[in-house]
C-alpha positions as CSV (number, residue, x, y, z in Angstrom):
1,M,-19.4,7.0,71.6
2,S,-17.6,3.8,70.6
3,E,-16.9,1.1,73.1
4,K,-13.1,1.8,72.8
5,S,-13.1,5.6,73.0
6,N,-14.6,5.8,76.5
7,V,-11.8,3.7,78.0
8,K,-9.0,5.8,79.5
9,P,-5.9,4.9,81.7
10,I,-6.0,6.2,85.3
11,T,-4.3,9.6,85.6
12,E,-5.1,12.6,87.8
13,Q,-6.7,14.2,84.7
14,S,-9.0,11.1,84.0
15,I,-9.9,10.9,87.7
16,R,-11.0,14.5,87.7
17,E,-12.9,14.0,84.5
18,A,-14.6,10.9,86.0
19,A,-15.5,12.8,89.2
20,L,-17.1,15.6,87.1
21,L,-19.1,13.1,85.1
22,L,-20.3,11.5,88.4
23,R,-21.4,14.9,89.7
24,E,-23.3,15.4,86.4
25,A,-25.3,12.1,87.1
26,K,-23.4,10.1,84.5
27,L,-22.2,6.6,84.9
28,V,-18.4,5.8,85.4
29,S,-16.7,2.5,85.7
30,F,-13.7,2.2,87.9
31,P,-11.5,-0.6,89.2
32,T,-11.4,-1.7,92.8
33,E,-9.4,-4.5,94.4
34,T,-12.4,-6.8,93.9
35,V,-14.0,-6.1,90.4
36,Y,-14.7,-3.1,88.2
37,G,-17.6,-1.1,89.6
38,L,-20.4,0.8,87.7
39,G,-20.5,4.1,89.7
40,A,-23.1,6.7,90.1
41,D,-23.7,9.6,92.5
42,A,-25.4,7.7,95.4
43,T,-27.3,10.8,96.5
44,N,-29.0,11.3,93.1
45,D,-32.1,9.3,92.4
46,V,-31.8,9.7,88.6
47,A,-28.1,8.7,88.6
48,V,-28.8,5.6,90.7
49,A,-31.7,4.7,88.4
50,K,-29.3,4.8,85.5
51,I,-27.3,1.9,87.1
52,F,-30.4,-0.3,87.2
53,E,-31.3,0.6,83.6
54,A,-27.8,0.0,82.2
55,K,-27.4,-3.3,84.0
56,G,-31.0,-4.5,83.6
57,R,-30.8,-5.0,87.4
58,P,-33.9,-5.8,89.5
59,S,-34.8,-2.8,91.6
60,F,-35.2,-5.0,94.7
61,N,-31.5,-5.8,94.6
62,P,-29.6,-3.3,96.8
63,L,-26.4,-1.5,95.8
64,I,-23.1,-1.1,97.6
65,V,-22.2,2.5,98.4
66,H,-18.5,3.3,98.3
67,V,-16.9,6.0,100.5
68,P,-13.3,7.1,101.1
69,S,-13.3,7.1,104.9
70,I,-14.9,5.7,108.1
71,E,-15.9,9.2,109.1
72,I,-18.1,9.5,106.0
73,A,-19.5,6.0,106.5
74,K,-20.4,7.0,110.1
75,S,-22.4,10.0,108.7
76,L,-24.5,7.6,106.6
77,V,-25.1,4.6,108.8
78,K,-25.1,3.5,112.5
79,F,-22.2,1.3,113.7
80,N,-22.5,-1.0,116.7
81,D,-19.3,-2.1,118.6
82,T,-18.8,-5.2,116.5
83,A,-19.0,-3.2,113.3
84,L,-16.5,-0.6,114.5
85,K,-14.0,-3.3,115.4
86,I,-14.4,-4.9,111.9
87,A,-14.1,-1.5,110.2
88,A,-10.9,-0.9,112.0
89,A,-9.5,-4.3,111.0
90,F,-10.7,-4.6,107.4
91,W,-11.2,-1.2,105.9
92,P,-10.0,-0.2,103.4
93,G,-10.5,-3.6,101.9
94,P,-12.8,-6.2,100.2
95,L,-15.5,-6.1,103.0
96,T,-19.0,-4.5,102.8
97,M,-21.2,-4.0,105.9
98,V,-25.0,-3.7,105.8
99,L,-25.9,-1.3,108.6
100,P,-28.9,0.8,109.7
101,R,-29.3,4.0,107.7
102,R,-29.2,7.2,109.7
103,D,-32.4,9.3,109.8
104,N,-30.8,12.1,107.8
105,C,-29.0,9.7,105.4
106,P,-28.8,11.5,102.0
107,I,-28.3,8.2,100.0
108,S,-31.1,7.5,97.4
109,R,-33.6,5.1,98.7
110,L,-33.3,3.2,95.4
111,A,-29.7,2.3,96.3
112,S,-31.1,0.6,99.5
113,A,-33.9,-1.0,97.5
114,G,-36.3,0.7,100.0
115,L,-34.7,-1.0,103.0
116,D,-33.8,0.8,106.2
117,T,-30.2,-0.5,105.9
118,L,-27.4,0.5,103.6
119,A,-24.4,-1.6,102.3
120,V,-21.2,0.4,102.6
121,R,-17.5,-0.2,102.1
122,I,-14.1,1.6,101.6
123,P,-12.2,0.1,98.7
124,S,-8.4,-0.5,99.2
125,T,-7.5,0.6,95.7
126,A,-5.8,4.0,95.9
127,S,-7.3,5.2,92.6
128,A,-10.8,4.3,93.7
129,R,-10.4,6.3,97.0
130,R,-8.9,9.2,95.1
131,L,-12.0,9.2,92.7
132,L,-14.3,9.1,95.8
133,E,-12.5,12.0,97.3
134,E,-12.5,14.0,94.1
135,T,-16.3,13.3,93.6
136,E,-17.0,14.6,97.1
137,R,-20.0,12.4,97.5
138,P,-20.7,8.7,98.1
139,V,-20.7,6.5,94.9
140,A,-23.1,3.6,94.4
141,A,-21.2,1.0,92.4
142,P,-22.3,-2.6,91.7
143,S,-20.2,-4.7,89.4
144,A,-20.0,-3.2,85.9
145,N,-21.7,-5.9,83.9
146,P,-25.2,-6.7,82.6
147,S,-27.1,-8.1,85.6
148,G,-26.6,-11.8,86.2
149,Q,-23.7,-12.1,83.9
150,I,-20.0,-12.6,84.6
151,S,-18.4,-9.9,86.7
152,P,-15.7,-7.8,85.1
153,T,-12.1,-7.9,86.2
154,S,-10.7,-5.7,83.4
155,A,-11.7,-2.5,81.6
156,Q,-12.1,-4.6,78.4
157,H,-14.8,-6.7,80.1
158,V,-16.7,-3.6,81.0
159,A,-16.5,-2.2,77.5
160,Q,-17.6,-5.5,76.0
161,G,-20.6,-5.8,78.4
162,L,-21.9,-2.3,78.7
163,G,-20.1,-0.3,76.0
164,S,-21.4,3.2,75.5
165,K,-23.9,2.9,78.4
166,V,-20.9,4.1,80.5
167,A,-19.7,7.6,80.0
168,L,-16.1,6.7,81.0
169,I,-14.3,3.5,81.9
170,L,-11.1,4.1,84.0
171,D,-8.6,1.4,83.1
172,G,-6.5,0.3,86.0
173,G,-5.5,-3.2,84.8
174,D,-6.7,-6.4,86.2
175,C,-8.3,-6.6,89.7
176,A,-6.2,-8.1,92.4
177,V,-8.8,-10.1,94.4
178,G,-11.1,-10.9,91.4
179,V,-14.4,-11.6,93.2
180,E,-16.8,-9.2,94.9
181,S,-16.4,-8.1,98.5
182,T,-17.6,-10.2,101.4
183,V,-20.9,-8.7,102.6
184,I,-21.8,-9.0,106.3
185,S,-24.3,-7.8,108.9
186,T,-23.5,-7.4,112.5
187,T,-27.0,-7.2,114.1
188,G,-26.8,-8.0,117.8
189,G,-23.1,-8.4,117.6
190,V,-23.5,-11.6,115.5
191,I,-21.5,-11.6,112.2
192,T,-23.6,-13.0,109.4
193,I,-22.1,-13.4,106.0
194,L,-24.7,-12.4,103.4
195,R,-22.3,-12.9,100.5
196,P,-18.9,-14.7,100.7
197,G,-15.9,-12.9,99.2
198,G,-12.3,-11.9,99.8
199,V,-12.6,-11.8,103.6
200,T,-13.4,-15.3,105.0
201,D,-15.4,-16.5,108.0
202,E,-12.0,-17.5,109.6
203,D,-10.8,-13.9,109.2
204,L,-13.9,-12.5,110.8
205,A,-14.2,-15.0,113.7
206,P,-11.9,-13.1,116.2
207,Y,-14.1,-10.0,116.1
208,S,-17.2,-11.4,117.8
209,Q,-18.0,-13.6,120.8
210,H,-20.5,-15.4,118.7
211,P,-19.8,-17.9,115.9
212,V,-19.9,-16.5,112.4
213,Q,-23.1,-17.4,110.6
214,F,-24.0,-17.7,106.9
215,A,-27.3,-16.4,105.5
216,G,-29.5,-19.3,104.3
217,E,-30.5,-19.6,100.6
218,D,-34.1,-18.8,101.6
219,S,-33.1,-15.5,103.2
220,S,-34.7,-12.3,102.0
221,I,-32.6,-10.2,99.8
222,T,-30.9,-7.7,102.1
223,S,-27.6,-7.2,100.3
224,P,-26.1,-7.4,96.8
225,G,-25.1,-10.8,95.5
226,M,-28.0,-12.7,97.1
227,L,-29.9,-13.5,93.9
228,L,-29.9,-17.2,93.2
229,S,-29.0,-17.0,89.5
230,H,-26.0,-14.6,89.1
231,Y,-22.5,-14.4,87.7
232,A,-23.6,-16.6,84.8
233,P,-22.0,-17.2,81.4
234,D,-24.1,-17.8,78.3
235,C,-23.9,-21.6,78.4
236,P,-24.9,-23.9,81.3
237,V,-22.4,-24.5,84.2
238,R,-21.8,-28.0,85.6
239,L,-20.3,-28.3,89.1
240,M,-18.3,-31.0,90.9
241,A,-17.2,-32.4,87.6
242,T,-14.7,-35.2,87.4
243,D,-14.7,-35.8,83.7
244,K,-15.2,-33.8,80.5
245,K,-18.3,-34.4,78.3
246,E,-18.4,-33.8,74.6
247,G,-18.6,-30.1,73.7
248,E,-17.8,-28.9,77.2
249,A,-15.0,-26.8,78.5
250,F,-13.4,-28.4,81.6
251,V,-11.9,-26.2,84.3
252,G,-9.6,-28.0,86.6
253,F,-8.3,-27.1,90.0
254,G,-5.0,-28.5,91.2
255,P,-3.2,-31.4,89.6
256,G,-4.8,-34.6,88.3
257,T,-7.0,-33.4,85.5
258,A,-4.4,-32.2,82.9
259,E,-5.3,-35.0,80.5
260,F,-8.7,-33.6,79.7
261,E,-8.9,-30.1,81.1
262,T,-9.4,-27.0,78.9
263,T,-7.8,-24.8,81.5
264,N,-7.1,-24.8,85.2
265,L,-8.0,-22.2,87.9
266,S,-4.8,-23.0,89.8
267,A,-2.6,-25.9,88.9
268,S,-0.9,-25.6,92.3
269,A,-4.4,-25.6,94.1
270,D,-3.8,-22.0,95.4
271,L,-7.2,-20.6,96.3
272,R,-6.0,-17.1,96.2
273,E,-4.8,-17.5,92.6
274,A,-8.1,-19.3,91.7
275,T,-10.2,-16.5,93.2
276,A,-8.3,-13.9,91.2
277,R,-8.6,-15.8,87.9
278,L,-12.2,-17.0,88.2
279,F,-14.2,-14.3,86.4
280,S,-11.4,-13.5,83.9
281,L,-11.3,-17.2,82.9
282,M,-15.1,-17.4,82.6
283,H,-15.1,-14.4,80.3
284,D,-12.4,-16.1,78.1
285,L,-14.4,-19.4,77.9
286,N,-17.6,-17.5,77.3
287,K,-16.2,-16.2,74.0
288,N,-16.2,-19.8,72.7
289,Q,-19.3,-21.7,71.8
290,Y,-19.1,-24.5,74.3
291,K,-22.2,-26.5,75.2
292,A,-21.3,-26.1,78.9
293,I,-18.6,-25.2,81.2
294,A,-17.7,-27.9,83.8
295,F,-15.8,-27.1,87.0
296,A,-13.8,-29.5,89.0
297,P,-14.5,-29.6,92.8
298,I,-13.2,-26.7,94.8
299,P,-12.4,-27.0,98.5
300,N,-15.2,-25.3,100.5
301,S,-13.0,-23.6,103.0
302,G,-11.3,-20.2,103.2
303,L,-11.6,-18.4,99.8
304,G,-13.1,-21.6,98.4
305,V,-16.4,-20.6,100.0
306,A,-16.5,-17.5,97.8
307,I,-15.6,-19.4,94.7
308,N,-18.2,-22.1,95.3
309,D,-20.8,-19.4,96.1
310,R,-20.2,-17.7,92.7
311,L,-20.2,-21.1,90.8
312,K,-23.4,-22.2,92.5
313,R,-25.1,-19.1,91.4
314,A,-23.7,-19.3,87.9
315,A,-25.1,-22.9,87.7
316,A,-28.5,-22.0,89.1
317,P,-31.6,-22.2,86.8
318,R,-31.9,-19.0,84.8
319,G,-34.9,-16.9,85.6
């Protein structure tokens, strides 16, 4: 199968076809509000193993399981009061919770990387929930890209990165949020952000009596997106740049760098626009043979925390 022939626009027919492929233990890529996911039947060990094989993903790195409703999520994991409040406020949406697996949880242990917890979320994209309903089983779906590389925000990115390793790529256009979901735990009623994303610590603060915490860099890997080197283009990434070196692409943020910038995440310094553009812009720059990609400083507040998290991992030493 060529890389082009497995890309289809989202229709009722293509959703039904995708659901059938998922039930047959095939891989399907589909858009969510965050990025494009690489989906597999989360209850099927063989299907889940295909995700790790296609991505070249370390087996100790857990997967997010997508479900269409809170009722189904409750059948898989145990919610405490804080988690229930957060689910009511932010689902469907770009938020993942890592919660204790139920004793009878049917999800493949490989999807949990052998842990007693499971990362679950309900995507807000209507077509994604429709696919989940049609499949009639939970779907494990990390970002649909080779492990450690730039996450995909369009069907074309998926086709370029994974090609015929995916049975079907549902094309729903560009993703609205543009970075992966925020991942949290709520152990003891304390909200800990394991991976920053589209829901910020300020958004979450009203839902706990304790201050929102961030997992440290030395934390054990308990959720997706915690690997140090991740989301990386082919060339090195330089952060907090204030000038452009020879052979580099310079990515500005806000006004003030127009004289030497290659492009700008948001000329108006809009963090929402910058978040949505980040991975798409990195894909575009990655096609050119730059010696490095330099990023101007990004404010480390609100959605800027998620942007800086992705850039820090993109700039980390390659393993």
